[in-house]
C-alpha positions in Angstrom: -15.7 -64.4 -98.6 -18.2 -62.5 -100.7 -16.8 -60.0 -103.2 -19.7 -59.2 -105.5 -23.5 -59.5 -105.3 -26.2 -59.0 -107.9 -29.8 -58.5 -106.8 -32.2 -60.2 -109.2 -35.9 -60.8 -109.4 -37.0 -64.0 -107.6 -38.1 -65.7 -110.8 -34.9 -65.0 -112.7 -32.5 -67.9 -113.2 -29.2 -67.5 -111.4 -27.2 -68.6 -114.4 -28.2 -65.5 -116.4 -26.0 -63.5 -114.2 -23.1 -65.9 -113.7 -20.8 -64.3 -116.2 -21.4 -60.9 -114.7 -20.4 -62.2 -111.3 -17.1 -63.5 -112.4 -16.1 -60.8 -115.0 -13.0 -59.0 -114.1 -11.7 -61.7 -111.7 -8.8 -64.0 -112.3 -8.8 -67.4 -110.5 -7.3 -70.8 -110.8 -10.6 -72.6 -110.4 -14.2 -71.7 -110.9 -16.4 -73.5 -108.3 -20.2 -73.4 -108.8 -23.2 -75.6 -108.5 -25.1 -77.2 -111.4 -27.2 -74.1 -111.9 -24.2 -72.4 -113.4 -23.4 -75.1 -115.9 -24.1 -73.1 -119.0 -22.0 -72.8 -122.2 -21.6 -69.1 -121.8 -20.1 -69.4 -118.3 -18.0 -72.4 -119.2 -16.6 -70.7 -122.4 -15.9 -67.5 -120.5 -14.0 -69.4 -117.8 -12.0 -71.4 -120.3 -11.1 -68.1 -122.2 -9.8 -66.8 -118.8 -7.7 -69.9 -118.0 -9.9 -71.1 -115.2 -10.3 -74.8 -114.3 -14.0 -75.5 -114.3 -15.2 -77.3 -111.2 -19.0 -77.4 -112.0 -20.8 -80.7 -112.0 -22.6 -81.1 -115.4 -26.4 -80.8 -115.5 -28.3 -84.1 -116.0 -29.7 -82.8 -119.4 -26.2 -81.9 -120.8 -25.6 -84.1 -123.8 -21.8 -84.2 -123.4 -20.8 -84.7 -119.8 -17.8 -82.7 -118.7 -15.3 -84.0 -116.1 -14.8 -82.0 -112.9 -12.6 -82.4 -109.9 -14.9 -83.8 -107.2 -12.2 -83.3 -104.5 -12.0 -79.5 -105.2 -15.8 -79.3 -105.5 -16.1 -80.4 -101.8 -14.7 -77.0 -100.9 -17.9 -75.4 -102.3 -19.5 -75.8 -98.9 -17.6 -72.6 -97.9 -19.8 -70.7 -100.2 -22.9 -72.2 -98.6 -21.4 -71.3 -95.2 -21.2 -67.6 -96.3 -24.9 -67.7 -97.3 -25.7 -69.2 -93.9 -23.9 -66.4 -92.2 -25.7 -63.8 -94.3 -29.1 -65.3 -93.6 -28.5 -65.2 -89.8 -29.4 -61.5 -90.1 -33.2 -61.5 -90.2 -33.3 -58.4 -92.4 -31.5 -60.3 -95.2 -33.1 -63.7 -94.7 -36.7 -62.3 -94.9 -35.8 -59.4 -97.1 -37.5 -56.7 -95.0 -36.1 -53.9 -97.2 -38.8 -52.6 -99.5 -36.3 -51.3 -102.1 -33.5 -53.0 -104.0 -31.1 -50.3 -103.0 -31.9 -50.8 -99.3 -31.4 -54.5 -99.6 -28.1 -54.0 -101.4 -26.9 -51.7 -98.7 -27.8 -54.3 -96.0 -25.8 -56.9 -97.9 -22.8 -54.6 -98.1 -23.0 -53.9 -94.4 -23.1 -57.6 -93.7 -20.2 -58.2 -96.2 -18.1 -55.6 -94.4 -18.8 -57.3 -91.1 -17.7 -60.7 -92.6 -14.5 -59.2 -93.9 -13.7 -57.5 -90.6 -13.9 -60.8 -88.8 -10.9 -62.1 -90.7 -8.7 -59.0 -90.7 
């Protein structure tokens, strides 16, 4: 279930905001895709006692081990994105302003959370 979203420019790399997404949270595992395999995110997760479940990038000199079994659960994150994009306003970003788009995301997040309560 989504907890935090950061709206970025389309050309910005997602990994630049990875640390900001996980700051303030405690978790047993940090699941992410290869795009988030940066030293800054890895070091932050280690400092906060999280097990890193991120496959290493192909260009990483020292390959890190990760738990492939736990990584299989990352499809739940993709399912959340799929649910968000079922709303055309989010999928095609009809909102002209960032604040409007953020509000639309928050409304959709609330609807997702209400489905499980």
